[in-house]
Residue, then its C-alpha position, 0 to 999 in steps of 0.5 A: x345060479x348066480x352068486x351074490x356078496x350079500x342076501x336080500x337079507x343083509x340088503x334090508x337089513x342095512x337098508x333098516x339101518x340107515x333108515x333108507x328102506x322106505x325110499x325103494x320103489x317096487x321095482x327097486x326092491x324086486x331088483x334087489x330080491x333077484x340080485x341083492x348086490x345090486x341092491x347093496x349098489x343102489x343102498x350106496x347112491x342113495x345114502x350118497x343121495x341123502x347125503x348130497x348138499x348141492x343139486x350136482x352131488x344129488x345128479x350125479x347119485x341118481x346118475x349113478x343108480x339109474x346106471x344100476x337100475x339100466x343094466x341089471x333091471x332093465x329100467x329106469x326111475x326117474x329124476x327121483x327114483x321113484x318111476x319106472x321106465x322099459x328100457x329094453x325090449x325086444x333082445x337088445x344085448x348091451x355091448x358095453x355091459x361088461x366096461x360098464x359093470x367093471x366101472x360099477x364095481x370100483x364105484x362100489x368100494x369104500x374109502x381105504x386107508x390102509x396103503x396111507x397108514x403103512x406108509x405113516x408108520x415108516x414115516x412115524x418110526x422115523x420121526x420117533x428115532x430123530x425126536x429120541x436123537x435131539x432129546x438125548x442130544x439136548x439133554x447132553x448139550x445142556x448137562x455139558x454146559x452144568x458141569x455133567x449135572x441134569x437140570x429141570x430146565x435141562x429136561x425141559x428143552x430135551x423134551x421140547x425137542x423130542x416134542x416137535x418131532x412127535x408133533x411132524x409126526x402127527x401132521x404128516x399122518x394128516x398130509x397123508x390120509x388127506x392126499x390117499x382120499x383125494x386120490x380116491x375122489x379122482x378116480x371116483x370122478x374119473x369112473x364116473x366120467x367113463x360111465x355117463x360115456x358108455x351108457x351115451x354109446x348104450x343109448x345110441x345103439x339101442x335106439x337104432x335096435x328099437x327101431x331096426x326093432x319095431x320098424x324096418x329090420x334090414x334097414x335098421x340093424x345096418x344103420x344100428x351096426x353104422x351108429x354103433x362103430x360111429x359111436x364107437x369111433x367117436x369115443x376112442x378118437x375124439x378126446x379132450x387131447x386131440x380137440x385141443x391140438x386142432x385148435x391149437x394148431x387151427x389157432x396157430x394157423x390163423x396167426x402164422x398166416x400160413x402152414x407151419x411143418x407141425x401145422x401140416x401134420x397136424x391138420x394135413x394141408x401142404x405146407x406154405x398154405x396161406x390163411x383165409x376163410x374159404x381154405x378155413x372152410x374147404x379144411x372144415x368141411x373136408x375134416x366133418x365129412x372124414x370124422x361124422x360122414x355128414x358135412x353139414x353145411x357150417x362155414x366160419x362164416x356161419x359160426x361168425x354169424x351164428x355168434x352173434x345171432x339173436x333172432x328167436x324165429x331159428x325154431x319156428x315149425x321145429x318140434x323135438x321129434x325131430x331131432x335125435x338124443x345127442x351128446x359129448x362126441x356127437x357130431x353132425x345136423x342137430x350137434x349144429x342146430x341145439x348149438x345154434x339155438x343154444x347161441x340165440x338164447x345167449x349160452x357160449x358153446x365155445x370160440x368156435x360157436x356152432x362148429x356141430x361137434x359136441x365138445x367140453x365147451x357145448x356140454x356146458x352150455x347145455x347142463x347151464x340151459x338145463x339148469x336154468x330151465x329145472x330140467x334134469x342137469x347131465x348135459x345131454x340134449x335129450x326129448x325134453x330138452x330139445x323141446x325146451x329150447x325150441x319153447x324158450x326159442x318160440x317164445 
């Protein structure tokens, strides 16, 4: 039998005290009964949701709660936490569960200022010592000037010297506590970003498994293995730093007009290769095929045309069902299509426009579109976002 830190009674007591017990759906309560620790995590995210002052903060809180539901209960609850959507079928196993559990455990930790308090105590001793020394020095100086007689003015001056160090100690405490809290928030942001990436990987794997479970088991199983491996490789390799390295090398190649040694090392081109549209397109095709195994047909000329296109008919006859869910790290024809749609609607996808790579600029464009069209702002292009894009273009 599993061992939990909390009991269901602990959960009910704390949820009642917070005035949030009524906000839990029947599915959430069943999960809390089966796994009180998961219930306490849900409560923490509901408290964050209730305290949030912006739509983005509420979205982050709901995303955290959805992670708990999906991982421990096999369901999700929608944008406001009231729905019930099964996320599991057959015997699919989430291979990222251990990593997600570790991140969720880190996110459940409350802010602690113990380390800052210990550090401040060391500073405080120093300031007290310096204050006492300043008091004695000031009093001694004043007494020497009056023939060894300590006056009220001398005592006041000495006390002021000591008070200066006392004030410095108080200021240092506030500074140390603020820094500790900022470090705590930065850690939570990083954990949420990692959790989002792992959730995208799991969603891709689960989608392929579902196809396998319902339709073509053998063929779909192979696709599952291939897509999971590709998604894992993208997760490990396609970081912001790597992407920036390529962009810097391409910018330098165009600026210099030829390939230098450092550019050659990054792009894999011979030193001295002259820059031209054709040379760029040849390299870009090889790059896409090496990274994703698929060439979208996108070229530098296509990118420039896509940036300036304002023709809404590009989505004529398209449907959300024809596209897969894509997110940060995705590559290929679906990403390229989504980027051309966003560009046609006036959303900037980065300096290269529609390049078939779902990077940070594309994610920002998706989030902006979702906010403008009252969709869930998560930066993921799923069926609802696809449908809204196509509808917006077809007018």
